[in-house]
C-alpha positions as CSV (number, residue, x, y, z in Angstrom):
1,M,0.0,0.0,0.0
2,T,1.3,3.5,-0.9
3,L,0.5,6.2,1.6
4,S,0.4,9.9,0.7
5,F,0.1,13.2,2.6
6,G,2.5,12.1,5.2
7,Q,0.1,9.6,6.8
8,S,1.5,6.9,9.0
9,P,0.2,3.3,8.6
10,V,-1.7,3.6,11.9
11,A,-3.4,6.9,11.0
12,A,-4.4,5.4,7.6
13,H,-6.4,2.7,9.2
14,T,-7.9,4.7,12.1
15,T,-11.5,5.0,11.1
16,H,-13.1,4.8,14.6
17,E,-12.5,4.5,18.3
18,V,-13.0,1.0,19.8
19,T,-15.8,1.3,22.4
20,N,-18.4,-1.0,24.0
21,Q,-16.1,-3.9,24.0
22,P,-15.3,-5.8,27.2
23,P,-11.7,-5.7,28.6
24,P,-9.8,-8.9,28.7
25,L,-11.1,-11.3,31.3
26,T,-7.6,-12.5,32.2
27,P,-6.3,-12.4,34.9
28,Y,-9.1,-13.8,37.0
29,D,-9.5,-16.3,39.8
30,A,-10.9,-19.6,38.5
31,S,-11.5,-20.7,42.1
32,D,-13.8,-17.7,42.9
33,D,-16.8,-20.0,43.0
34,A,-18.9,-20.3,46.1
35,A,-20.4,-23.7,45.1
36,L,-16.9,-25.2,44.6
37,L,-15.4,-23.9,47.8
38,E,-18.4,-24.9,49.9
39,G,-18.4,-28.4,48.4
40,L,-14.7,-28.8,48.9
41,R,-15.1,-28.1,52.7
42,R,-18.3,-30.1,53.0
43,E,-16.8,-33.2,51.3
44,G,-13.9,-33.4,53.7
45,A,-11.1,-31.5,51.9
46,G,-11.2,-28.1,53.4
47,W,-7.5,-28.6,54.3
48,A,-6.8,-28.2,50.5
49,E,-8.6,-24.8,50.1
50,G,-5.3,-22.8,50.0
51,D,-3.9,-25.0,47.3
52,V,-7.1,-24.8,45.2
53,R,-7.2,-21.0,45.5
54,R,-3.6,-20.7,44.5
55,L,-4.2,-23.0,41.5
56,G,-7.3,-21.0,40.6
57,L,-5.3,-17.8,40.4
58,R,-2.7,-19.5,38.2
59,A,-5.4,-21.1,36.0
60,G,-7.0,-17.7,35.3
61,G,-3.7,-16.0,34.8
62,P,-2.4,-14.8,31.4
63,E,0.4,-17.4,31.1
64,A,-1.8,-20.4,31.7
65,Q,-4.6,-19.1,29.5
66,E,-2.1,-18.6,26.7
67,W,-0.8,-22.1,27.2
68,G,-4.3,-23.5,26.6
69,E,-4.7,-21.4,23.5
70,L,-1.3,-22.3,22.0
71,A,-1.6,-26.0,22.8
72,N,-4.8,-26.2,20.7
73,R,-3.5,-24.0,17.9
74,H,-0.3,-26.0,17.5
75,E,-1.6,-29.5,17.4
76,P,0.5,-32.6,18.1
77,V,2.4,-34.1,15.1
78,L,3.0,-37.8,14.5
79,R,6.5,-38.9,13.5
80,T,6.4,-42.6,12.4
81,H,10.1,-42.7,11.3
82,D,13.3,-40.9,12.0
83,R,15.4,-39.3,9.2
84,Y,17.2,-42.6,8.7
85,G,14.1,-44.7,8.2
86,H,13.9,-46.3,11.7
87,R,10.4,-46.7,13.1
88,V,10.0,-44.4,16.1
89,D,6.3,-43.7,16.5
90,E,6.6,-40.5,18.4
91,V,4.3,-37.6,18.8
92,D,5.6,-34.1,19.1
93,F,3.8,-31.5,21.2
94,H,4.0,-27.7,21.5
95,P,5.9,-26.5,24.6
96,S,2.6,-25.2,26.0
97,W,1.3,-28.7,26.3
98,H,4.3,-29.7,28.4
99,H,3.8,-26.6,30.6
100,L,0.2,-27.5,31.2
101,M,1.1,-31.1,31.9
102,R,3.9,-30.2,34.3
103,V,1.6,-28.1,36.4
104,A,-1.2,-30.6,36.4
105,V,1.1,-33.5,37.6
106,A,2.9,-31.3,40.2
107,E,-0.5,-30.2,41.6
108,G,-1.6,-33.8,42.1
109,L,-4.1,-34.0,39.3
110,A,-2.7,-37.3,38.0
111,G,-2.0,-40.3,40.2
112,A,-0.8,-38.6,43.3
113,P,-4.0,-39.1,45.5
114,W,-3.4,-42.8,45.6
115,A,-0.1,-42.2,47.5
116,D,-1.8,-39.8,50.0
117,D,-3.7,-41.2,53.0
118,R,-5.4,-37.9,54.0
119,P,-9.2,-38.1,54.0
120,G,-10.6,-36.0,51.3
121,V,-7.6,-36.3,49.0
122,H,-9.7,-37.4,46.0
123,V,-12.1,-34.5,46.6
124,A,-9.1,-32.2,46.6
125,R,-8.0,-33.6,43.3
126,T,-11.4,-33.1,41.8
127,A,-11.6,-29.5,43.0
128,G,-8.2,-28.9,41.5
129,G,-9.4,-30.3,38.2
130,L,-12.5,-28.0,38.4
131,V,-10.2,-24.9,38.5
132,W,-7.3,-26.1,36.4
133,G,-9.9,-27.1,33.8
134,H,-10.3,-23.4,33.0
135,T,-7.1,-23.6,31.0
136,E,-7.9,-26.3,28.4
137,A,-9.3,-29.8,28.4
138,G,-7.0,-31.9,26.3
139,H,-4.2,-32.5,28.7
140,G,-6.8,-33.7,31.2
141,C,-7.0,-37.0,29.3
142,P,-3.5,-38.4,30.2
143,T,-3.8,-37.1,33.8
144,S,-7.2,-38.8,34.1
145,M,-6.0,-42.1,32.7
146,T,-3.0,-42.1,35.0
147,Y,-5.2,-41.5,38.0
148,A,-7.6,-44.3,36.9
149,A,-4.9,-46.8,36.1
150,V,-3.5,-47.1,39.6
151,P,-6.5,-49.0,41.2
152,A,-6.6,-51.4,38.2
153,L,-2.9,-52.0,38.4
154,R,-3.3,-52.9,42.0
155,R,-5.0,-56.1,40.9
156,Q,-1.5,-57.3,40.1
157,P,0.6,-56.5,43.2
158,D,4.0,-57.4,41.7
159,L,3.5,-54.9,38.8
160,A,2.0,-52.3,41.1
161,A,5.1,-52.5,43.3
162,V,7.2,-51.5,40.3
163,Y,5.1,-48.9,38.6
164,E,2.8,-47.3,41.2
165,P,5.4,-45.2,42.9
166,L,6.2,-43.6,39.6
167,L,2.5,-43.2,38.5
168,T,1.7,-41.5,41.8
169,G,4.6,-39.1,41.7
170,R,4.4,-35.4,41.0
171,E,7.1,-35.1,38.4
172,Y,6.3,-34.8,34.8
173,D,9.1,-36.5,32.8
174,P,8.2,-36.7,29.1
175,G,10.1,-38.8,26.6
176,L,10.2,-42.5,25.7
177,R,12.7,-44.2,28.0
178,V,12.8,-47.3,30.2
179,P,10.0,-46.6,32.7
180,T,11.9,-47.5,35.8
181,E,14.6,-45.1,34.9
182,K,12.2,-42.1,34.8
183,R,11.2,-39.7,37.6
184,G,7.5,-40.1,36.8
185,L,5.2,-42.0,34.6
186,L,1.9,-41.5,32.7
187,A,-0.5,-44.2,31.8
188,G,-2.9,-44.6,28.8
189,M,-5.6,-47.1,27.8
190,G,-6.2,-49.2,24.8
191,M,-9.7,-50.7,25.0
192,T,-11.9,-49.9,22.0
193,E,-11.6,-51.5,18.5
194,K,-13.2,-50.8,15.1
195,Q,-15.8,-53.5,15.4
196,G,-16.9,-53.0,18.9
197,G,-16.4,-49.5,20.4
198,S,-17.9,-49.6,23.9
199,D,-18.6,-53.3,23.5
200,V,-15.1,-54.2,24.6
201,R,-16.0,-57.9,25.0
202,T,-15.9,-58.1,21.2
203,N,-12.2,-57.2,21.1
204,A,-10.2,-59.2,18.6
205,T,-6.7,-58.3,19.7
206,T,-5.1,-61.6,20.7
207,A,-2.6,-62.4,23.6
208,T,-0.3,-65.3,23.2
209,P,1.5,-66.6,26.4
210,T,5.3,-66.8,26.4
211,A,7.6,-69.1,28.3
212,E,7.8,-66.5,31.0
213,P,4.8,-66.7,33.5
214,G,2.5,-63.7,33.2
215,V,4.1,-62.4,30.0
216,Y,2.3,-62.4,26.7
217,T,2.7,-61.0,23.2
218,L,-0.2,-59.1,21.6
219,R,-1.3,-58.9,18.0
220,G,-4.1,-56.5,16.9
221,H,-5.3,-53.0,16.3
222,K,-6.9,-50.4,18.6
223,W,-9.3,-47.8,17.3
224,F,-9.1,-45.1,19.9
225,T,-6.0,-44.8,22.1
226,S,-5.5,-41.3,23.5
227,A,-2.2,-39.9,24.6
228,P,0.0,-42.4,22.8
229,M,3.2,-40.8,24.3
230,C,2.3,-42.1,27.7
231,D,4.8,-44.6,29.2
232,V,2.6,-47.5,29.9
233,F,-0.9,-48.6,28.7
234,L,-3.6,-50.9,30.0
235,V,-4.9,-52.9,27.1
236,L,-7.7,-55.4,26.7
237,A,-6.9,-58.5,24.6
238,Q,-8.3,-62.1,24.1
239,V,-6.1,-64.9,25.3
240,A,-8.5,-67.3,23.5
241,P,-8.6,-66.9,19.7
242,P,-11.3,-64.5,18.5
243,G,-14.6,-66.2,18.3
244,A,-13.7,-68.8,20.9
245,G,-16.1,-67.3,23.4
246,G,-13.6,-66.1,25.9
247,S,-13.7,-62.8,27.8
248,P,-10.8,-60.3,27.4
249,S,-8.0,-60.0,29.8
250,C,-6.2,-56.9,30.9
251,F,-2.5,-56.3,30.1
252,L,0.2,-53.7,30.9
253,V,2.0,-52.6,27.8
254,P,5.1,-50.4,28.2
255,R,6.3,-48.3,25.3
256,V,9.9,-49.1,26.1
257,L,10.9,-52.5,27.4
258,P,13.2,-53.1,30.4
259,D,16.2,-53.7,28.2
260,G,15.7,-50.3,26.5
261,T,14.3,-51.5,23.2
262,R,11.1,-50.1,21.8
263,N,8.0,-52.3,22.3
264,P,6.1,-52.6,19.0
265,F,3.5,-49.9,19.3
266,R,3.0,-48.7,15.7
267,I,0.9,-45.6,15.5
268,Q,-1.0,-45.8,12.2
269,R,-2.4,-42.3,12.5
270,L,-3.7,-39.6,14.8
271,K,-7.5,-38.9,14.8
272,D,-8.7,-35.7,13.2
273,K,-11.2,-34.8,16.0
274,L,-13.9,-32.3,16.3
275,G,-12.3,-30.8,19.5
276,N,-9.8,-31.9,22.2
277,R,-7.2,-31.1,19.5
278,S,-4.3,-30.5,21.9
279,N,-4.5,-34.1,22.9
280,A,-3.2,-36.8,20.5
281,S,-5.6,-39.7,20.0
282,S,-4.2,-42.6,17.9
283,E,-4.7,-45.9,16.3
284,P,-1.9,-48.2,17.5
285,E,-1.1,-51.6,16.0
286,F,0.4,-54.4,18.1
287,D,2.5,-57.1,16.5
288,G,4.6,-59.1,18.9
289,T,4.0,-56.5,21.5
290,V,5.2,-57.6,24.9
291,A,2.6,-57.3,27.7
292,W,2.2,-58.3,31.3
293,L,-1.1,-59.8,32.6
294,V,-3.0,-57.6,35.1
295,G,-5.5,-59.5,37.2
296,P,-6.8,-63.0,36.5
297,E,-6.9,-64.2,32.9
298,G,-10.3,-63.7,31.3
299,Q,-11.4,-61.0,33.8
300,G,-10.2,-57.9,32.1
301,V,-13.5,-56.2,32.3
302,K,-13.7,-56.8,36.1
303,T,-10.1,-55.5,36.4
304,I,-10.9,-52.2,34.8
305,I,-14.2,-51.5,36.5
306,E,-12.6,-49.3,39.2
307,M,-10.7,-47.5,36.4
308,V,-14.0,-46.7,34.6
309,N,-15.5,-45.3,37.9
310,C,-12.6,-42.9,38.0
311,T,-12.6,-41.8,34.4
312,R,-16.4,-41.3,34.5
313,L,-16.1,-39.0,37.5
314,D,-13.5,-37.0,35.5
315,C,-15.9,-36.7,32.6
316,V,-18.5,-35.1,35.1
317,M,-15.7,-32.9,36.5
318,M,-14.5,-31.6,33.1
319,S,-18.1,-30.9,32.0
320,A,-18.7,-29.0,35.2
321,A,-15.4,-27.1,34.7
322,L,-16.4,-26.3,31.1
323,M,-19.8,-25.0,32.2
324,R,-18.2,-22.8,34.9
325,K,-15.5,-21.5,32.5
326,T,-18.0,-20.5,29.8
327,L,-20.4,-19.0,32.4
328,V,-17.6,-16.8,33.7
329,E,-16.8,-15.7,30.1
330,A,-20.4,-14.9,29.4
331,G,-20.8,-13.1,32.7
332,H,-17.8,-11.0,32.0
333,H,-19.0,-10.1,28.5
334,V,-22.5,-9.0,29.5
335,R,-21.2,-7.0,32.5
336,H,-19.1,-4.8,30.1
337,R,-21.2,-4.8,27.0
338,S,-24.2,-2.4,26.4
339,A,-27.1,-2.6,24.0
340,F,-30.4,-0.6,23.6
341,G,-29.3,1.9,26.3
342,A,-28.3,-0.5,29.1
343,R,-25.7,-3.0,30.0
344,L,-26.5,-6.5,28.8
345,L,-26.3,-7.7,32.4
346,D,-29.1,-5.3,33.4
347,Q,-31.4,-6.4,30.6
348,P,-34.1,-8.6,32.2
349,L,-34.0,-11.3,29.6
350,M,-30.2,-11.6,29.6
351,R,-30.3,-11.8,33.4
352,N,-32.8,-14.6,33.1
353,V,-30.5,-16.5,30.7
354,L,-27.4,-16.0,32.8
355,A,-29.2,-17.0,36.0
356,D,-30.5,-20.2,34.4
357,L,-27.0,-21.0,33.3
358,A,-25.8,-20.3,36.8
359,L,-28.3,-22.8,38.2
360,E,-27.1,-25.5,35.9
361,S,-23.5,-24.8,36.6
362,E,-24.0,-24.9,40.4
363,A,-26.0,-28.1,40.2
364,A,-23.2,-29.7,38.1
365,T,-20.4,-28.5,40.4
366,T,-22.3,-29.6,43.6
367,L,-23.0,-33.1,42.2
368,T,-19.4,-33.4,41.0
369,L,-18.0,-32.8,44.5
370,R,-20.6,-35.1,46.1
371,L,-19.5,-37.9,43.7
372,A,-15.8,-37.1,44.5
373,G,-16.7,-37.4,48.2
374,A,-18.4,-40.7,47.6
375,A,-15.3,-41.9,45.7
376,D,-13.0,-40.8,48.5
377,R,-15.0,-42.6,51.2
378,A,-15.6,-45.7,49.0
379,V,-11.9,-46.4,48.5
380,R,-11.6,-46.2,52.3
381,G,-14.1,-49.0,52.7
382,D,-17.4,-47.3,53.3
383,T,-19.9,-49.8,51.8
384,G,-22.8,-47.4,51.7
385,E,-20.7,-44.9,49.7
386,Q,-19.6,-47.7,47.5
387,A,-23.2,-48.5,46.6
388,F,-24.0,-44.8,46.1
389,R,-21.0,-44.2,44.0
390,R,-21.8,-47.2,41.8
391,I,-25.1,-45.8,40.6
392,A,-24.7,-42.0,41.1
393,T,-21.5,-41.7,39.1
394,A,-23.2,-43.3,36.1
395,V,-26.2,-41.1,36.6
396,G,-24.0,-38.0,36.8
397,K,-21.9,-39.0,33.8
398,Y,-25.0,-39.4,31.7
399,W,-26.7,-36.1,32.7
400,V,-24.0,-33.5,33.4
401,T,-22.1,-34.4,30.2
402,K,-25.4,-34.3,28.2
403,R,-26.1,-30.8,29.5
404,G,-22.7,-29.5,28.5
405,P,-23.1,-28.9,24.8
406,A,-26.4,-27.0,25.2
407,F,-25.0,-25.0,28.1
408,T,-21.9,-24.1,26.1
409,A,-23.9,-23.1,23.1
410,E,-26.0,-20.8,25.2
411,A,-23.0,-19.2,26.9
412,L,-21.4,-18.6,23.5
413,E,-24.6,-16.9,22.3
414,C,-24.4,-14.5,25.2
415,L,-21.4,-13.1,23.4
416,G,-23.3,-12.9,20.1
417,G,-21.1,-12.8,17.0
418,N,-18.1,-12.1,19.2
419,G,-18.4,-15.6,20.6
420,Y,-18.5,-17.2,17.2
421,V,-15.0,-16.2,16.3
422,E,-12.0,-18.3,17.3
423,D,-10.1,-15.7,19.2
424,S,-12.9,-15.4,21.8
425,G,-12.0,-19.0,22.9
426,M,-15.7,-20.0,22.9
427,P,-15.6,-22.1,19.8
428,R,-12.9,-24.2,21.3
429,H,-15.1,-24.8,24.4
430,Y,-18.1,-25.6,22.3
431,R,-16.2,-28.2,20.3
432,E,-14.9,-29.8,23.5
433,A,-18.3,-30.2,25.1
434,P,-19.6,-33.3,23.2
435,L,-16.5,-35.3,23.9
436,L,-17.3,-35.7,27.6
437,S,-20.6,-37.4,26.8
438,I,-18.9,-39.8,24.4
439,W,-15.7,-40.7,26.4
440,E,-16.1,-43.6,28.8
441,G,-19.4,-44.7,27.3
442,S,-21.9,-42.6,25.4
443,G,-25.3,-41.6,26.9
444,N,-26.9,-45.0,26.0
445,V,-24.0,-47.0,27.6
446,N,-24.3,-45.1,30.9
447,A,-28.1,-45.2,30.9
448,L,-28.0,-49.0,30.5
449,D,-25.3,-49.2,33.2
450,V,-27.7,-47.5,35.6
451,L,-30.4,-49.9,34.5
452,R,-28.2,-52.8,35.3
453,A,-27.5,-51.4,38.8
454,V,-31.3,-50.9,39.4
455,T,-32.2,-54.5,38.3
456,R,-29.1,-56.4,39.7
457,E,-27.8,-54.4,42.6
458,P,-30.6,-53.3,44.9
459,A,-28.2,-51.9,47.4
460,T,-27.4,-49.1,44.9
461,V,-31.0,-48.1,44.7
462,D,-31.3,-48.1,48.5
463,A,-28.2,-45.8,48.6
464,L,-29.6,-43.4,46.1
465,F,-33.0,-43.1,47.9
466,G,-31.2,-42.8,51.2
467,E,-29.4,-39.8,49.8
468,L,-32.6,-38.3,48.5
469,A,-34.3,-38.9,51.9
470,L,-31.8,-36.4,53.5
471,A,-33.9,-33.6,52.0
472,Q,-37.3,-35.1,52.6
473,G,-39.9,-32.6,53.6
474,A,-37.9,-29.6,52.6
475,D,-39.6,-29.0,49.3
476,P,-42.9,-30.5,48.1
477,R,-41.7,-30.6,44.5
478,L,-38.8,-32.7,45.4
479,D,-40.9,-35.0,47.5
480,A,-43.3,-35.5,44.6
481,A,-40.4,-36.1,42.2
482,V,-39.0,-38.8,44.5
483,T,-42.4,-40.5,44.8
484,R,-42.7,-40.5,41.0
485,L,-39.2,-41.9,40.6
486,K,-39.9,-44.8,43.0
487,S,-43.0,-45.7,41.1
488,R,-41.1,-45.9,37.8
489,L,-38.4,-48.2,39.1
490,G,-40.5,-51.3,38.7
491,E,-41.3,-50.4,35.1
492,A,-37.7,-49.7,34.1
493,T,-37.0,-50.9,30.5
494,Q,-34.2,-50.3,28.1
495,A,-36.4,-48.0,25.9
496,A,-37.2,-45.9,29.0
497,A,-33.7,-45.9,30.5
498,R,-32.8,-42.3,29.5
499,R,-35.9,-40.9,31.0
500,L,-35.4,-42.8,34.2
501,V,-31.7,-41.7,34.5
502,E,-32.7,-38.1,33.8
503,R,-35.2,-38.1,36.6
504,M,-32.6,-39.6,38.9
505,A,-30.1,-36.9,38.1
506,L,-32.5,-34.0,38.5
507,T,-33.9,-35.3,41.8
508,L,-30.4,-35.9,43.1
509,Q,-29.2,-32.4,42.1
510,A,-32.3,-30.8,43.6
511,S,-31.8,-32.6,46.9
512,L,-28.2,-31.5,47.1
513,L,-29.1,-27.9,46.3
514,I,-32.0,-27.9,48.8
515,R,-29.5,-29.0,51.5
516,H,-26.5,-27.0,50.6
517,A,-27.3,-24.0,48.3
518,P,-29.1,-20.7,49.1
519,A,-32.9,-20.7,48.9
520,A,-32.8,-18.6,45.7
521,V,-30.8,-21.3,43.9
522,A,-32.7,-24.3,45.3
523,D,-36.1,-22.8,44.7
524,A,-35.5,-21.8,41.1
525,F,-34.0,-25.2,40.3
526,C,-36.9,-27.1,41.8
527,A,-39.4,-24.9,40.1
528,T,-37.9,-25.3,36.7
529,R,-36.4,-28.8,36.7
530,L,-39.0,-30.6,38.9
531,G,-42.0,-28.4,39.1
532,G,-42.6,-27.8,35.4
533,D,-42.4,-24.0,35.7
534,G,-39.6,-23.6,33.1
535,G,-39.1,-24.1,29.4
536,Y,-36.9,-26.3,27.2
537,A,-34.3,-23.6,26.6
538,F,-32.1,-21.8,29.1
539,G,-33.5,-18.4,30.1
540,T,-37.0,-19.5,30.9
541,L,-37.0,-19.1,34.7
542,P,-40.3,-18.0,36.1
543,D,-41.1,-14.4,37.0
544,G,-40.8,-15.0,40.7
545,A,-37.2,-16.4,40.5
546,D,-34.7,-14.5,42.6
547,L,-32.3,-13.6,39.7
548,D,-30.4,-11.1,41.9
549,G,-29.7,-13.8,44.5
550,I,-28.6,-16.3,41.9
551,L,-26.3,-14.0,39.9
552,G,-24.9,-12.4,43.0
553,R,-23.6,-15.8,44.1
554,A,-22.5,-17.1,40.7
555,L,-20.6,-14.2,39.1
556,P,-17.2,-13.2,40.6
557,G,-16.9,-9.6,41.4
558,G,-20.6,-8.8,41.8
559,D,-22.7,-6.9,39.3
């Protein structure tokens, strides 16, 4: 461009003054959330509040927020061979990914809780995930799998003795080397295959015993294996030939063998995913891959059950974190943006939308922390909490993750066209939201799991209704909802499973809010989610709802 009349490049493009745009949200405190902090204390981890608050400030700081953006902009790259033609099967990540991982592991968001005997430690980890989740979601996959792998690995004490101290450490030590020579390890999982997906009993990968007891070689192909640069993997494979009717077994597969050689783990490609793009998800092929049996032969599904409980809780946690993050973004925007002569936050309809989102966010966060408390007490031997966890985690996984995409879309819409462009960050959150409903079993899988608990494990139903009874008599709408729920249990069918699980989730969330949230929150939730005084979209709270009370609690910094 040629400029004349002595104009500078800046002057040539200055056609207006930028007004009516919000300032940057960052820095902010991701832990400035009353529902989160109250739940942390209530579920037995008040001792961790200082750490959670410190992590919340770091999560909302400019450095960590930039890490999240850069890790998704610069996606991982697969290198199958080195320059000389040797097979290497490595994945290169942007430095921002490693920064995020380093903080997450150091803060105990991976396997560290299993090495800590303090009551509430699993709650503290979940609260940490709720605030650190404000950065980005992709790196939560390897930390979640590492956390979940420890209880499964304990089914094989000799292997746990070797690997657990490194899986529960707080040092992030990337790079493929002999696992026992590293300062810390990460674990991945290889369960699903092309022909089966969630039906892991149809796995066709075969395991052939070697002359060494407990050692096998694997041959097969996995369809979704996230974080392929982890150090060790838990993999399902059939010891019996495919079609022989056997159940799969669980195996530990290291990327590097004890003698320093690469274990055959051929990454065929990385998935080109809708979201979660900072995290590499791969299709690995096993051919003579050395593996160690974990748990009894033929009982792989039983071996990984505890692992599934852990990863499902993390799906609920990350959905709740995503809701809270997008609510904070929307609240910040409408506080600083004006239209039609008033701030958006002061417009009655926008206040209704934002308050409705705040209800959903608090219900999700409160349920997440209750599930974390149940997990913490269950691993310490509380049989009542074990039964409650069994059914309530599947209920929460179904419902909270289902609400995530609609919630995120509504929060994005609060920003209007500004929210539809990439540099707002909202499109990344929107693309992320559906994953959490799919990972660790889609909606149908979790609904059917709840149905199995109802029909085969009556103690879980007793535990659920015991929890609901703690709020009995406090609100007639909840009492009526519980009565209806009981009446439907005897008619539970596969076709009606989603409706049943939805009612379980809403009654459970309502009971928790009645017991622990301010009246403004609990009343509006019961009116709209149980009492029929709300619509199908967000922003349909009734005229009598205390919007000021709801928003004053939900939005950091006040109106």
